[in-house]
C-alpha positions in Angstrom: 0.0 0.0 0.0 1.2 3.5 -0.8 1.1 6.3 1.7 -2.3 7.6 0.8 -3.8 4.1 0.1 -4.0 3.1 3.8 -5.4 6.5 4.9 -8.0 6.3 2.2 -8.8 2.6 2.4 -9.2 2.5 6.2 -10.8 5.9 6.9 -14.6 6.4 7.2 -17.5 4.1 7.1 -19.3 2.0 4.5 -22.8 0.6 4.3 -22.9 -2.9 5.7 -23.8 -5.5 3.1 -24.5 -9.2 3.1 -23.1 -11.0 6.1 -22.0 -7.7 7.7 -25.6 -6.4 8.0 -27.1 -6.3 11.5 -30.8 -6.5 12.6 -31.4 -2.8 13.4 -34.7 -3.4 15.2 -33.3 -6.1 17.5 -30.2 -4.0 18.2 -32.2 -0.8 19.0 -34.5 -2.8 21.3 -31.4 -4.2 23.2 -29.8 -0.8 23.4 -33.0 0.7 24.9 -32.9 -1.9 27.6 -29.1 -1.8 28.3 -27.5 1.5 27.3 -28.1 4.3 29.7 -29.5 7.5 28.1 -30.1 5.8 24.7 -32.8 7.0 22.4 -33.5 5.6 18.9 -34.1 5.3 16.0 -30.7 4.1 14.8 -28.7 3.9 11.6 -25.8 1.5 11.2 -22.6 2.0 9.3 -19.5 -0.2 9.3 -16.0 1.2 9.8 -13.7 0.6 6.8 -10.5 0.2 9.0 -9.5 -2.9 10.9 -10.5 -6.4 10.1 -10.3 -8.7 13.1 -13.5 -7.8 15.1 -16.0 -6.1 12.8 -16.7 -2.6 14.1 -19.8 -0.5 13.4 -20.8 3.1 14.0 -24.3 3.4 15.5 -26.0 6.8 14.8 -28.8 7.4 17.2 -31.0 10.3 18.4 -29.0 10.2 21.7 -25.6 10.5 19.9 -23.2 8.2 18.2 -22.0 4.8 19.5 -19.5 2.1 18.4 -20.4 -1.6 18.3 -17.7 -4.3 18.2 -18.7 -7.9 17.6 -17.1 -11.2 17.1 -16.9 -12.3 13.5 -19.5 -14.8 12.3 -18.4 -18.4 11.5 -16.0 -20.9 13.1 -13.3 -19.1 15.2 -10.1 -20.2 16.9 -10.3 -20.8 20.6 -9.8 -17.6 22.7 -9.7 -15.4 19.6 -12.0 -12.3 19.1 -12.7 -12.0 22.8 -14.9 -8.9 22.7 -16.0 -9.6 26.3 -12.4 -9.2 27.4 -12.1 -5.9 25.5 -15.2 -4.6 27.3 -13.9 -5.7 30.7 -10.6 -3.9 30.3 -12.0 -0.6 29.1 -14.6 -0.9 31.9 -11.6 -0.9 34.3 -9.5 1.7 32.6 -12.2 4.3 31.9 -12.9 5.2 35.5 -9.1 5.3 36.2 -8.9 8.2 33.8 -7.0 6.3 31.1 -8.0 7.4 27.5 -10.4 4.8 26.3 -14.0 5.0 25.0 -16.8 5.0 27.5 -18.1 1.4 28.0 -21.9 1.1 27.8 -22.9 -2.5 27.7 -21.9 -6.1 26.7 -24.3 -8.5 25.0 -23.4 -12.2 25.3 -26.7 -13.4 23.7 -26.0 -14.4 20.1 -29.7 -14.1 19.4 -29.6 -10.3 19.2 -27.3 -9.7 16.1 -25.8 -13.2 15.6 -22.7 -12.9 17.8 -21.4 -11.4 21.1 -20.9 -7.7 20.9 -20.4 -4.6 23.1 -21.4 -0.9 22.8 -19.0 1.9 23.7 -19.1 5.7 23.2 -17.9 7.2 19.9 -14.7 9.2 20.4 -14.3 11.9 17.7 -10.8 12.6 16.4 -8.3 11.4 13.8 -6.6 8.1 13.2 -3.1 8.2 12.0 -2.6 5.2 9.7 0.7 6.2 8.2 3.7 6.5 10.6 5.3 9.1 8.3 2.3 11.4 9.0 2.2 13.1 5.5 1.0 16.7 5.7 2.2 17.2 9.3 5.2 19.3 10.3 8.3 18.0 12.3 7.1 19.5 15.6 3.7 17.8 15.4 5.2 14.5 14.4 7.6 14.6 17.4 4.8 15.5 19.7 2.6 12.7 18.5 5.3 10.1 19.0 6.2 11.3 22.4 2.5 11.3 23.4 2.3 7.7 22.2 5.1 6.7 24.5 3.8 8.7 27.5 0.3 7.1 27.2 1.8 3.6 27.0 3.9 4.4 30.1 0.7 5.6 31.8 -1.0 2.3 31.0 1.9 0.4 32.5 1.8 2.6 35.6 -1.9 1.9 36.3 -2.6 0.1 39.6 -4.1 -3.1 38.4 -5.9 -3.9 41.6 -7.4 -0.4 42.0 -8.7 -0.7 38.4 -10.5 -4.0 39.3 -8.3 -5.9 36.9 -6.4 -8.2 39.2 -8.1 -11.3 37.7 -7.7 -10.0 34.1 -4.8 -12.4 33.5 -2.2 -14.5 35.2 0.5 -12.4 36.8 3.6 -14.4 35.9 5.3 -16.2 33.0 3.8 -13.9 30.4 6.2 -14.8 27.6 5.9 -18.5 28.3 2.1 -18.3 28.1 2.2 -16.1 25.0 4.7 -18.3 23.1 2.5 -21.4 24.0 -0.7 -19.6 22.9 0.6 -18.4 19.5 2.3 -21.7 18.8 -1.1 -23.4 19.4 -3.0 -20.8 17.3 -0.4 -21.2 14.6 -0.7 -25.0 14.6 -4.5 -24.7 14.4 -4.3 -22.5 11.3 -1.1 -23.9 9.8 -1.3 -24.1 6.0 2.3 -25.1 5.0 5.6 -26.1 6.7 7.8 -23.0 7.5 11.2 -24.1 8.7 12.1 -20.8 10.4 8.8 -20.9 12.2 9.7 -24.3 13.5 13.1 -23.0 14.7 11.4 -20.1 16.5 8.9 -22.4 18.2 11.9 -24.4 19.5 14.2 -21.5 20.4 11.9 -18.9 22.0 10.8 -20.9 25.1 14.4 -21.8 25.9 15.7 -18.2 25.9 12.9 -16.2 27.6 14.0 -13.1 29.6 13.0 -12.9 33.3 9.7 -11.0 33.9 10.2 -8.4 36.6 7.0 -6.4 36.4 3.3 -7.1 35.7 0.9 -4.6 34.3 -2.1 -4.3 31.9 -0.6 -4.9 28.5 -2.5 -3.7 25.4 -1.0 -6.3 23.0 -1.2 -4.3 19.8 -0.1 -0.8 20.7 0.9 1.2 17.7 0.1 4.6 16.1 -3.0 3.5 14.2 -4.7 2.0 17.3 -5.3 5.4 18.9 -7.7 8.3 18.2 -5.8 11.6 18.4 -7.4 14.9 19.0 -8.1 16.8 15.8 -6.2 19.9 16.9 -3.3 18.7 19.1 -1.0 15.8 19.7 -3.1 14.2 22.4 -4.5 10.7 22.4 -8.3 10.8 23.2 -8.8 7.0 23.1 -6.7 3.9 22.7 -8.5 1.3 20.6 -8.5 -2.5 19.9 -8.0 -4.2 23.2 -8.6 -7.6 21.8 -5.1 -8.9 22.7 -4.9 -7.2 26.1 -4.2 -9.1 29.4 -1.9 -8.9 32.4 1.7 -9.4 31.4 5.2 -8.0 31.0 5.0 -4.3 30.1 8.3 -4.8 28.1 6.3 -6.9 25.7 4.1 -3.9 25.0 6.9 -1.4 24.9 9.1 -3.4 22.5 6.1 -4.1 20.3 5.6 -0.3 20.0 9.3 0.0 19.2 8.9 -2.4 16.3 8.0 0.6 14.2 11.7 1.5 14.2 12.6 -1.9 12.7 9.8 -2.1 10.2 9.7 -0.4 6.8 7.0 2.2 6.4 5.1 1.0 3.3 2.4 3.6 4.1 1.7 2.1 7.5 3.1 2.4 11.0 6.8 1.6 10.3 9.4 4.3 10.4 12.7 2.3 9.8 13.3 3.6 6.2 12.1 7.2 6.8 14.3 10.3 7.2 13.3 10.4 10.8 15.5 13.4 11.7 14.1 15.4 8.8 10.5 14.4 9.7 10.9 15.1 13.4 10.3 11.5 14.5 12.4 10.8 17.6 15.1 8.0 17.4 14.6 4.8 19.3 17.2 5.7 21.9 15.2 8.7 22.9 12.0 6.8 23.0 13.6 4.2 25.3 15.0 6.9 27.6 11.6 8.6 27.8 9.7 5.4 28.6 12.3 4.4 31.2 12.0 7.8 32.9 8.2 7.6 33.0 8.2 4.0 34.4 11.1 4.2 36.8 13.5 1.9 34.9 17.2 2.4 34.5 17.2 0.8 31.1 15.6 -1.9 29.0 17.3 -5.2 28.1 18.7 -6.0 24.6 15.7 -5.8 22.4 16.7 -8.4 19.8 15.0 -11.3 21.7 11.9 -9.1 22.2 11.8 -8.2 18.5 12.1 -11.9 17.5 9.3 -12.7 19.9 7.0 -9.9 18.6 7.6 -10.8 15.0 6.8 -14.4 15.8 3.7 -13.4 17.6 2.6 -11.3 14.7 3.2 -14.2 12.4 0.9 -16.4 14.6 -1.8 -13.7 14.3 -1.4 -13.3 10.5 -1.4 -17.1 10.0 -4.9 -17.1 11.6 -6.0 -14.4 9.1 -4.4 -16.3 6.2 -6.4 -19.4 7.2 -9.6 -17.4 7.4 -8.9 -15.9 3.9 -8.5 -19.5 2.6 -11.7 -20.6 4.4 -13.6 -17.5 3.3 -14.4 -16.2 6.7 -12.1 -13.1 6.9 -14.1 -9.9 7.4 -12.4 -7.5 5.0 -10.5 -7.2 1.7 -7.5 -6.0 3.6 -7.2 -9.5 5.1 -5.9 -10.8 1.8 -3.1 -8.2 1.8 -2.3 -9.1 5.4 -2.0 -12.8 4.7 0.7 -12.0 2.2 2.9 -10.6 5.0 3.3 -14.0 6.6 6.6 -15.0 5.1 8.4 -11.6 5.6 7.3 -11.7 9.3 8.8 -15.1 9.9 12.0 -14.1 8.1 12.3 -11.0 10.3 11.6 -12.9 13.5 14.4 -15.4 12.7 16.8 -12.6 11.7 16.3 -11.0 15.2 16.6 -14.4 16.8 20.0 -14.9 15.2 21.1 -11.4 16.5 20.0 -12.6 19.9 22.2 -15.7 19.7 20.0 -18.3 18.0 
């Protein structure tokens, strides 16, 4: 995708068609019973961006809402857990962290055909391209530093005070994640990939020690936030599908993947003229995060990059299988499926830098 392609393709809404259509009458009836202050009638539009959990804009007399639902069809175990998304934003919103206001969760498939939840609509802008075309260096710098500051704020949240002590297991985060994504990969495997096999063997033997536990977002990057229209301020962090309790360094090093990923019109900044664009270098980002979270330093990131690329490969393999099976929820899924081999190659390259 070129620079403008992603911004154009993923911005705005489309009219839901075919399997994406929802029963407006049933949904409005449920919202009247479960969403405080709601007043109909409603009109439903589907967001063009994103592809894992289908996301809709609900226009109502009482204001605009957002609905996220599980995809229809056969799903991998533990994937598309919209109930977990709802639970985490319900803990973070009262704590003052920038997330959309949670309104209600529906676990009854009979309403629209799958589990879903309703949250408030946060107005602002989504930055799909890490190069931020059309911005000036000062704004780019401010946006990137805001991203790091908000991630640090997430990792500093008191898990117990937010009511999220039971949101995940406190220890062995990397062990559990490697096991999870290995299982998910096996369930959606479509061909033998030797480097993937090497990673599955090497990663569990070389895990760094976990020294802290926090809420981790799991997919924290520039396009998973809504920024204020007029300033470099995050109004809401989106897409909590992969969140849990875990090692905050997993989240931080995942965000840092932008610096080792080519741009290609998306979130990577590796091949950009960062100095000219005003995008801070990775060293400064690391220092800022450490200062905000009370760390002296972060460990060598090569193992973490290998792990994060491996985990992404596990996720993309699931999408690839859904494309083959015909259950992926957007045309962008096909493009994403083609990223599988480069992700595995990148993971193994970082594993070798880490001593594999």
